[in-house]
C-alpha positions in Angstrom: 0.0 0.0 0.0 2.8 2.4 0.9 4.7 1.5 -2.2 1.7 2.2 -4.3 1.3 5.6 -2.6 4.9 6.5 -3.1 4.6 5.5 -6.8 1.5 7.7 -7.2 3.3 10.7 -5.5 6.3 10.3 -7.9 4.0 10.2 -10.9 2.2 13.3 -9.7 5.6 15.1 -9.2 6.7 14.2 -12.7 3.6 15.9 -14.1 4.5 19.2 -12.4 5.9 21.6 -15.0 9.7 22.3 -14.8 8.9 26.0 -14.6 7.1 25.5 -11.3 10.3 23.9 -9.8 12.4 26.7 -11.2 10.1 29.3 -9.5 10.1 27.2 -6.3 13.9 26.9 -6.1 14.2 30.6 -6.9 11.9 31.6 -4.1 13.8 29.3 -1.7 17.1 31.0 -2.6 15.6 34.4 -2.2 14.3 33.5 1.3 17.8 32.4 2.2 19.4 35.5 0.8 16.9 37.8 2.4 17.1 36.3 5.9 20.8 35.8 5.9 21.4 39.4 4.9 24.4 38.4 2.8 24.1 41.6 0.8 24.0 43.8 3.9 27.3 45.5 3.0 26.0 46.6 -0.4 22.6 47.6 1.0 24.4 50.0 3.3 26.1 51.5 0.2 22.7 52.1 -1.4 21.4 53.5 2.0 24.2 56.1 1.9 23.3 56.9 -1.7 19.7 57.6 -0.7 20.8 59.7 2.3 22.8 61.9 -0.1 20.0 62.2 -2.6 17.4 63.4 -0.2 17.2 67.1 0.7 18.2 68.6 4.0 15.9 67.6 6.9 14.1 69.8 9.3 16.3 71.0 12.3 14.9 71.9 15.6 15.5 75.6 16.3 16.3 74.7 19.9 19.5 72.8 19.0 22.7 74.7 19.4 26.2 73.3 19.0 29.0 74.7 21.1 32.2 73.3 19.5 35.6 72.9 21.0 37.1 73.7 17.6 40.6 74.6 16.4 40.3 78.2 17.4 39.3 77.2 21.0 42.4 75.0 21.4 44.6 77.7 19.9 43.4 80.6 22.0 43.0 78.8 25.3 46.3 77.1 24.8 45.6 74.3 27.2 44.9 70.6 26.6 43.0 69.2 28.1 40.9 72.2 29.0 40.9 73.0 32.7 37.5 72.3 34.2 37.2 75.8 35.5 36.7 76.8 31.9 33.8 74.3 31.7 32.5 75.8 35.0 32.6 79.3 33.4 30.9 78.1 30.3 28.1 76.5 32.3 27.6 79.7 34.3 27.5 81.7 31.1 25.0 79.4 29.4 22.8 79.4 32.6 22.9 83.1 32.8 22.0 83.4 29.1 18.9 81.2 29.5 20.0 77.8 28.1 17.3 75.3 28.6 19.6 72.2 28.6 23.3 71.9 28.6 24.8 68.7 27.3 28.5 67.7 27.6 29.6 65.2 25.0 32.9 64.9 26.9 34.2 62.3 29.3 35.0 63.4 32.9 36.2 60.2 34.5 39.2 61.4 36.5 39.4 64.0 39.4 41.2 67.3 38.8 42.0 70.4 40.8 39.1 72.4 39.5 36.3 69.8 40.1 34.8 71.7 43.0 34.1 74.8 40.9 32.8 72.7 38.1 30.5 70.8 40.5 29.1 74.0 41.9 28.3 75.2 38.4 26.6 71.9 37.5 24.6 72.0 40.7 23.6 75.7 40.3 22.6 75.2 36.7 20.4 72.1 37.4 20.1 71.3 33.7 23.4 69.7 32.8 23.5 66.3 31.1 26.8 64.5 31.1 28.4 61.5 29.3 30.1 58.2 30.2 31.3 55.3 28.0 31.1 51.5 28.2 34.1 49.3 27.3 32.3 47.1 24.7 28.8 46.7 23.5 27.1 43.5 22.4 24.3 44.4 20.1 22.9 41.1 18.8 19.7 41.4 20.8 17.6 44.0 22.8 18.9 45.6 24.9 22.5 45.8 24.0 24.8 44.6 26.8 28.1 45.6 28.4 30.0 44.2 31.3 32.5 47.0 31.8 32.4 50.8 32.1 35.4 52.3 30.2 35.0 55.9 31.4 32.6 56.4 34.2 31.4 59.9 35.1 33.2 61.3 38.1 31.0 60.8 41.1 30.7 64.4 42.1 29.5 65.3 38.7 27.0 62.4 38.6 25.6 63.6 41.9 24.6 67.0 40.5 23.9 66.2 36.8 20.3 66.4 35.6 20.9 63.2 33.7 23.6 61.0 32.2 23.9 58.8 29.1 26.5 56.8 27.3 28.2 58.0 24.1 29.3 54.7 22.6 28.9 54.5 18.8 28.2 51.5 16.6 30.6 51.3 13.6 29.5 49.2 10.6 31.9 47.0 8.6 32.7 49.9 6.3 33.7 52.2 9.2 30.6 54.3 9.1 28.2 55.1 12.0 24.6 54.8 11.0 22.8 53.5 14.1 23.1 53.5 17.9 21.5 51.4 20.7 19.0 53.4 22.7 19.6 51.3 25.9 22.5 49.2 27.3 22.0 46.6 29.9 24.7 46.9 32.6 24.5 44.9 35.8 20.8 44.2 35.1 20.1 47.9 34.8 19.2 49.9 31.7 21.3 52.9 30.8 20.1 55.3 28.0 22.0 56.8 25.1 22.9 60.4 25.8 21.0 62.1 22.9 18.0 59.9 23.6 18.1 60.7 27.4 18.2 64.5 26.6 15.3 64.2 24.2 13.2 62.3 26.8 14.1 65.0 29.3 13.1 67.7 26.9 9.7 66.0 26.2 9.1 65.3 29.9 9.0 61.5 29.5 9.8 58.9 32.2 12.6 57.0 30.6 12.2 54.1 33.1 8.8 53.3 31.7 9.8 51.6 28.4 8.5 48.6 26.4 9.7 46.9 23.3 6.9 45.8 20.9 7.9 44.3 17.6 10.1 46.8 15.9 9.1 49.7 18.1 10.4 51.1 21.4 7.6 52.6 23.5 8.6 55.2 26.0 6.2 56.2 28.8 3.3 55.1 26.5 3.7 58.4 24.6 6.7 58.1 22.4 7.1 55.3 19.8 10.5 54.9 18.1 11.1 52.6 15.1 14.1 50.3 15.7 16.1 47.7 13.9 16.5 44.1 15.1 18.3 44.3 18.4 16.7 47.6 19.4 19.1 49.7 17.3 18.0 53.2 16.3 18.9 54.6 12.8 20.5 58.0 13.2 18.6 60.5 11.1 21.5 62.9 10.2 19.7 66.0 8.9 22.5 67.2 6.6 26.2 67.5 6.3 28.0 69.0 9.3 28.7 72.4 7.9 25.2 73.0 6.6 23.2 71.4 9.5 23.1 72.6 13.1 23.7 76.2 14.2 27.2 76.3 15.8 29.2 78.6 18.1 32.8 78.4 19.2 33.4 77.5 22.9 36.1 80.2 23.0 34.0 82.9 21.3 31.2 82.4 23.8 33.5 82.9 26.8 35.2 85.8 25.1 32.0 87.5 24.2 30.7 87.2 27.7 34.0 88.7 29.0 33.6 91.6 26.5 30.1 92.3 27.7 31.3 92.4 31.3 34.0 94.9 30.2 31.6 97.0 28.3 32.9 96.0 24.9 30.6 95.1 22.1 30.8 91.3 21.8 31.4 89.4 18.6 28.5 87.1 19.3 25.0 87.9 20.3 24.6 85.6 23.3 20.8 86.2 23.4 20.5 83.3 20.9 21.4 80.9 23.7 18.0 81.5 25.5 15.8 78.4 25.6 18.3 76.4 23.6 19.6 72.8 24.1 23.3 73.3 24.0 25.5 70.3 22.9 29.1 70.8 23.9 31.9 68.7 22.4 35.0 68.3 20.2 35.1 69.3 16.5 38.8 70.2 16.4 41.0 68.7 13.7 42.8 65.5 14.8 40.6 64.8 17.8 39.4 61.3 18.5 35.7 62.3 18.3 35.5 62.3 14.5 34.0 59.5 12.4 32.4 58.6 9.1 28.7 58.8 8.5 26.5 58.2 5.4 26.8 61.8 4.4 30.6 62.4 4.8 33.8 60.7 5.8 34.7 63.2 8.6 31.9 64.1 10.9 32.1 65.1 14.6 30.3 62.5 16.8 28.9 65.4 18.7 26.6 65.7 15.7 25.3 62.2 16.3 24.0 63.2 19.8 22.4 66.3 18.4 20.9 64.3 15.5 19.4 61.7 17.8 17.8 64.5 19.9 16.6 66.4 16.8 15.1 63.3 15.2 13.1 62.4 18.4 11.8 65.9 19.2 10.9 66.5 15.5 9.3 63.1 15.2 11.3 62.5 12.0 12.6 58.9 11.9 14.2 56.6 9.4 12.1 53.4 9.4 13.4 50.1 8.3 10.6 48.1 6.6 11.9 44.9 8.2 12.9 41.4 7.0 9.5 40.0 6.3 8.3 42.9 4.0 11.7 43.0 2.3 11.3 39.3 1.6 7.9 39.9 0.0 9.3 42.7 -2.1 12.2 40.6 -3.2 9.9 37.7 -4.2 7.6 40.1 -6.1 10.6 41.6 -8.0 11.8 38.1 -8.8 8.4 37.0 -10.1 8.0 40.1 -12.2 11.5 39.7 -13.7 10.9 36.0 -14.4 7.6 36.8 -16.2 9.4 39.3 -18.3 12.1 36.8 -19.1 9.8 34.0 -19.9 7.3 35.9 -22.1 9.7 38.1 -24.1 12.6 37.6 -26.4 16.1 38.0 -24.9 16.6 41.5 -26.2 13.1 42.6 -25.2 13.6 40.8 -21.8 16.8 42.8 -21.3 15.0 46.1 -22.0 12.1 45.0 -19.8 14.3 44.1 -16.9 16.2 47.4 -17.3 12.9 49.3 -17.1 11.9 47.2 -14.1 15.2 47.9 -12.4 14.9 51.7 -13.0 11.3 51.8 -11.8 12.3 49.9 -8.6 15.2 52.2 -8.0 13.0 55.3 -8.4 10.4 53.7 -6.0 13.0 52.7 -3.4 14.7 56.1 -3.6 11.3 57.9 -3.5 9.9 56.2 -0.4 13.2 57.0 1.4 13.4 60.6 0.3 9.7 61.5 0.9 8.7 59.1 3.7 12.1 58.1 5.2 11.3 54.4 4.7 14.3 52.2 4.1 13.7 49.1 1.8 16.2 46.8 0.2 17.6 48.2 -3.0 20.7 46.2 -3.9 19.3 42.7 -3.5 16.2 43.4 -5.7 18.3 44.9 -8.4 20.7 41.9 -8.1 17.8 39.5 -8.4 16.7 41.3 -11.6 20.2 40.9 -13.0 20.5 37.3 -11.9 17.0 36.3 -13.1 17.7 37.7 -16.6 21.2 36.1 -16.6 19.9 32.7 -15.5 16.9 32.8 -17.9 19.2 33.8 -20.8 21.6 31.0 -19.9 18.7 28.5 -19.6 17.5 29.6 -23.0 20.9 29.3 -24.4 21.4 25.8 -23.0 17.9 24.8 -24.2 18.5 26.2 -27.6 21.9 24.5 -27.7 20.2 21.2 -26.8 17.5 21.7 -29.5 20.2 22.7 -32.0 22.1 19.5 -31.3 19.0 17.5 -31.9 18.3 19.5 -35.1 21.8 19.0 -36.3 21.5 15.3 -35.7 18.3 15.2 -37.7 19.9 17.4 -40.4 22.9 14.9 -40.5 20.4 12.2 -41.2 18.7 14.4 -43.8 22.0 15.1 -45.4 22.8 11.4 -45.6 19.4 10.7 -47.1 19.9 13.5 -49.6 23.3 12.2 -50.6 21.6 8.8 -51.3 19.5 10.6 -54.0 22.7 11.7 -55.8 24.8 9.5 -58.1 28.5 8.7 -57.5 30.9 11.6 -57.8 32.5 10.1 -60.9 31.2 7.8 -63.7 32.9 6.2 -66.6 30.7 5.5 -69.7 32.6 4.2 -72.7 34.8 7.1 -73.9 33.0 9.6 -71.6 34.0 10.4 -68.0 31.7 12.4 -65.8 32.9 14.0 -62.5 30.6 15.9 -60.2 30.8 17.9 -57.0 28.1 19.4 -54.7 28.8 21.5 -51.6 25.7 22.7 -49.7 25.7 26.2 -48.1 23.8 24.7 -45.2 23.4 21.1 -43.9 21.2 20.2 -46.9 21.2 21.6 -50.4 18.7 23.0 -52.8 21.0 22.1 -55.8 20.5 18.7 -57.4 22.0 16.7 -60.2 21.6 13.3 -61.7 23.6 11.1 -64.1 21.6 8.4 -65.9 22.7 5.7 -68.3 19.8 5.7 -70.7 21.0 2.8 -73.0 24.2 1.2 -74.2 25.3 4.3 -76.1 23.5 7.2 -74.4 23.9 9.0 -71.1 21.8 11.8 -69.5 23.0 14.5 -67.1 20.6 16.7 -65.2 21.5 19.7 -63.1 19.1 22.0 -61.3 18.9 24.7 -58.6 15.9 25.2 -56.4 15.2 28.8 -55.3 16.3 29.4 -51.7 18.4 27.2 -49.5 18.1 24.8 -46.6 15.5 22.3 -45.7 12.6 23.7 -47.8 14.8 23.7 -50.9 16.1 20.2 -50.1 12.6 18.8 -50.0 11.8 20.3 -53.4 15.1 18.9 -54.6 14.1 15.4 -53.5 10.7 15.6 -55.2 12.3 17.1 -58.4 14.9 14.4 -58.8 12.4 11.6 -58.3 10.1 13.0 -61.0 13.1 13.6 -63.3 14.1 9.9 -63.2 10.6 8.9 -64.2 10.4 11.2 -67.2 13.9 10.7 -68.4 13.2 7.0 -68.9 10.0 7.8 -70.7 11.1 10.5 -73.2 14.2 10.8 -75.4 13.8 14.5 -76.0 15.5 16.7 -73.4 12.8 19.5 -74.0 10.0 17.0 -73.4 11.5 15.8 -70.2 11.6 19.4 -68.9 8.1 20.0 -70.2 6.7 17.0 -68.3 8.7 17.9 -65.2 7.4 21.5 -65.3 3.8 20.3 -65.6 4.2 18.1 -62.5 5.9 20.8 -60.4 3.6 23.6 -61.3 1.5 24.8 -58.4 3.3 22.8 -55.8 5.9 25.2 -54.4 4.0 28.3 -53.3 6.2 30.9 -55.1 9.4 28.8 -55.3 10.8 27.5 -58.6 13.5 25.4 -60.1 16.1 26.3 -62.8 17.3 23.3 -64.6 19.3 21.9 -67.5 19.1 18.5 -69.1 21.8 17.2 -71.5 22.0 13.9 -73.3 25.1 12.6 -75.0 25.3 9.8 -77.6 28.8 8.7 -77.0 29.2 6.6 -80.2 27.9 9.2 -82.6 29.3 12.2 -80.7 26.0 13.9 -80.7 24.8 16.0 -77.7 21.4 17.6 -77.0 20.6 20.1 -74.3 17.5 21.9 -73.1 17.4 24.6 -70.4 14.8 25.9 -68.0 16.4 29.3 -67.3 19.6 27.6 -66.3 22.8 28.8 -67.9 25.5 28.9 -69.1 26.7 25.6 -70.5 30.4 25.8 -71.2 31.9 23.7 -74.1 35.6 23.3 -74.6 36.8 22.2 -78.0 40.1 20.4 -77.5 41.4 20.4 -81.1 41.1 24.2 -81.4 41.6 25.0 -77.6 38.5 27.2 -77.6 36.1 27.6 -74.7 32.6 28.9 -75.6 29.1 29.1 -74.2 26.5 26.9 -75.9 23.7 29.2 -77.1 20.6 28.3 -75.2 17.1 29.5 -75.7 15.8 31.6 -72.8 13.0 29.6 -71.2 11.1 30.0 -67.9 12.1 28.1 -64.7 10.3 24.9 -63.8 7.1 25.2 -61.7 6.1 28.8 -62.7 4.0 28.4 -65.9 1.9 25.3 -66.4 2.1 25.3 -70.2 5.8 26.3 -70.6 7.6 25.0 -73.6 11.3 24.1 -73.9 13.5 23.7 -77.0 16.3 21.2 -77.7 19.7 22.6 -78.8 22.1 20.1 -80.5 25.8 20.2 -80.9 28.7 17.7 -81.5 31.1 16.3 -78.9 34.5 15.3 -80.2 37.6 13.7 -78.7 39.3 15.9 -76.0 36.2 18.1 -75.7 34.9 19.1 -72.2 31.4 20.1 -71.1 31.1 22.0 -67.8 27.8 22.5 -66.1 27.4 24.4 -62.8 24.9 26.3 -60.6 25.0 30.0 -59.9 26.6 29.2 -56.5 29.9 28.9 -58.3 29.8 32.1 -60.3 28.3 34.1 -57.4 30.6 32.8 -54.7 32.0 35.8 -52.7 35.3 36.6 -51.0 35.7 38.6 -47.7 35.5 41.9 -49.7 32.2 40.9 -51.2 33.4 40.4 -54.8 32.0 37.5 -56.8 34.1 34.7 -58.3 32.4 35.4 -61.7 32.2 33.6 -65.0 35.5 35.1 -66.2 37.5 33.4 -63.4 35.6 30.1 -64.1 36.6 30.3 -67.8 40.2 31.1 -67.0 40.5 28.1 -64.7 39.0 25.8 -67.3 41.3 27.1 -70.1 44.4 26.7 -68.0 43.5 23.1 -67.0 41.3 21.9 -69.9 43.8 19.1 -70.9 43.4 17.5 -67.5 41.1 14.6 -66.8 37.6 15.4 -65.6 38.5 14.6 -62.0 41.6 16.8 -62.1 39.8 19.7 -63.9 37.1 19.6 -61.3 39.7 19.7 -58.5 41.3 22.7 -60.0 38.0 24.5 -60.1 37.4 23.7 -56.5 40.9 24.8 -55.5 40.6 28.2 -57.3 37.1 28.7 -55.7 38.5 27.9 -52.2 41.4 30.2 -52.7 39.2 33.1 -53.8 36.6 32.8 -51.0 39.1 31.9 -48.3 37.5 32.3 -44.8 34.4 33.9 -46.3 31.0 32.2 -45.5 29.6 30.2 -48.3 26.8 32.2 -50.0 24.9 29.5 -51.9 25.0 25.8 -52.8 27.7 25.0 -55.3 27.4 22.2 -57.9 29.8 21.5 -60.7 29.7 18.7 -63.3 32.5 18.0 -65.8 32.1 15.7 -68.8 35.3 14.8 -70.7 35.5 12.8 -73.9 38.8 11.1 -74.1 
């Protein structure tokens, strides 16, 4: 019973079309590629491209950057900056009405000015400060760390309004695109600095968080889109020099000092009122510089400001997720496959190119206008691979079919050769040598050599219009009919007339040019009739003259039902030669496109007319081969030489 069931299942599987298995295997491969993220490196490159294509994003007017830039280090002439400078800056910012003060600097060791700095932090009451973990593990939510690399000095932590870590996540290409919003340390959650400041600005309880699907919910009020592992895509609003408003650390202190001395300050410090001031390094050569999607050198102070700006503006970059990316990849694959299966290779190439361009525009558009990140590289790769695979499949399938066809054509060529007589015949004092070279596998040329009685021989040569298999089928039919009529009628013209009558109306526009010649060897009499097939060359050995036998212009076989043909008679003497050929000989071309021509044929015959029929035929073949060297054969070539010894 089980064996019968297995047999039935196998029979059903065999009935399933091969295209179904191709689609199934393709979908399985796409699932593997999508979930393994093997193309992630290149997806990041396309992500960066879209970041550069989109216009500048909105920037909160509350964000203000206070940068420790080259001029600050030059004018204050101290490194690291004494903390009494930081104390002075906090006092100035507090007095000028700063809403929040954020230090993206690490203060992990005690110094001699800590007391003054602590007092300033305490008096301001709105200072957020940074620390750093030694190493982050980001494979799951939340990220984890076992060691604090640079903890905040305890006196500062005591008076700070809030703290957050400033670790960055660097992708394989060295660029920073994302950051974890929380790190688990000793079973406690610690927030990222910019995220902590944004929650403080919005008045959210950062301890009340929940992770639902691909979203982080804060205090049941703020929903942040995240990547797997709880990573947050940093929405850099623009390049550094054209994004946030910035002031020099040194210029702020100097302007405040100028005001106290009654000097007009260089900076209007009133702009500080109600601002969130991010303080950090931007000086050349400092360690707080990194690469981002927008530029290769970007102060990481801007990352903290960008996280804050993104959250308070409600402008996020949203990753569509693995599942929906998989659906998109499958859809693109199926569309590309349909194009490849239904169109010719060239049209399929154009169709897949259009599909790729349309998808690129869609992927770029949803990112630019709605900040939705979907796979771009993998779908375009799938379009390319699908077209390549389908073209290769077509090529292999066509190759297989061509091999089968060539095998069949070999059989057809063998059968066709069986219709033709031997290449050389000896009849009394007359020797007949023949040669036929098809332009393709099978020929549309035909000839026959018949011994009609003990003193008479007949030679028929013809050329079917066109080449290849259709012409070869007409050739087979023509030669069969010729053999019947040649036995029934002694007149060459009558044989052609009967043959024309039978062929008329059978070929749908095709026709046959032909020539039939009979030779009475004992009496030396020859008779020829032509159905638009010429010339017939006659070489007279005694006088060494080559001429064309004058033939009456008649219509080809198979065109007019009542066509009439005439006999032309001449004498054949010792050492004479008769040469018959099809137009494939005279119209043979070389690589420059020039034809072999009747003149070259005559020259070859005159030079070698004293040779036997076999040798003369070989000379004609050699001259033809030398003329058309490496050029493709234009038409079927047939040559017959009769020599009376």
